[in-house]
C-alpha positions as CSV (number, residue, x, y, z in Angstrom):
1,X,-17.9,-5.5,-10.4
2,X,-16.9,-2.2,-8.7
3,X,-17.8,-2.2,-4.7
4,X,-20.5,0.4,-4.1
5,X,-17.9,2.6,-1.9
6,X,-15.9,2.9,-5.0
7,X,-18.7,4.5,-7.2
8,X,-18.8,8.4,-7.7
9,X,-21.3,10.1,-5.9
10,X,-23.8,10.3,-8.9
11,X,-23.9,6.4,-9.0
12,X,-22.3,6.1,-12.3
13,X,-19.5,3.6,-12.8
14,X,-17.1,6.3,-14.1
15,X,-13.9,5.7,-16.0
16,X,-11.5,2.8,-15.0
17,X,-8.8,5.1,-14.5
18,X,-10.9,6.8,-11.7
19,X,-11.6,3.7,-10.1
20,X,-7.7,2.6,-10.3
21,X,-7.0,5.9,-8.8
22,X,-9.3,5.5,-6.1
23,X,-8.4,2.0,-5.2
24,X,-4.8,2.8,-5.2
25,X,-5.6,5.6,-2.7
26,X,-7.7,3.3,-0.5
27,X,-4.7,0.8,-0.7
28,X,-1.9,3.4,0.0
29,X,-3.4,4.8,3.1
30,X,-3.5,1.8,5.6
31,X,-0.1,0.6,3.7
32,X,1.6,3.9,4.6
33,X,0.6,3.6,8.1
34,X,1.7,0.1,8.6
35,X,4.9,1.2,7.2
36,X,5.3,4.0,9.7
37,X,4.6,1.6,12.6
38,X,6.9,-0.9,11.1
39,X,9.7,1.7,10.9
40,X,9.4,2.3,14.6
41,X,9.5,-1.4,15.3
42,X,12.6,-1.7,13.4
43,X,14.3,1.2,15.1
44,X,13.4,-0.2,18.6
45,X,14.5,-3.7,17.5
46,X,17.8,-2.3,16.3
47,X,18.5,-0.7,19.6
48,X,17.8,-4.0,21.5
49,X,20.9,-5.9,22.8
50,X,19.6,-8.9,21.2
51,X,17.7,-8.0,18.2
52,X,16.4,-11.7,17.6
53,X,13.2,-10.2,15.5
54,X,15.1,-8.0,13.2
55,X,15.3,-10.3,10.2
56,X,11.7,-10.9,10.3
57,X,10.9,-7.3,10.6
58,X,13.2,-6.4,7.8
59,X,11.5,-9.1,5.5
60,X,8.0,-7.5,6.3
61,X,9.4,-4.1,5.4
62,X,10.7,-5.3,2.1
63,X,7.4,-7.0,1.2
64,X,5.5,-4.0,2.0
65,X,7.8,-1.7,0.2
66,X,7.4,-4.1,-2.8
67,X,3.6,-3.9,-2.7
68,X,3.9,0.1,-2.3
69,X,6.0,0.0,-5.5
70,X,3.2,-2.1,-7.2
71,X,0.6,0.3,-6.4
72,X,2.6,3.1,-7.5
73,X,3.0,1.4,-10.9
74,X,-0.6,0.7,-11.1
75,X,-1.2,4.3,-10.6
76,X,1.2,5.6,-13.1
77,X,0.1,3.2,-15.7
78,X,-3.6,3.9,-15.0
79,X,-4.6,0.4,-15.4
80,X,-3.9,0.3,-19.1
81,X,-2.6,-3.1,-20.6
82,X,0.8,-3.4,-21.8
């Protein structure tokens, strides 16, 4: 079921491609923001004398980038089954 906030203004369900595009947009927005803040944290941690959290931040960065790539792939495929 498509959440009400994902439905077009006229109340119709629209195509699955439109729903996927909308969902990808809604996922990318907070992810992009999170990646930006993470880059700041990584930069600060690398400048510390004892970057004890660097490995953990790098792991989070890798996973967030993996999620971003999955969203991009979903958007490109338009949700079509392979």
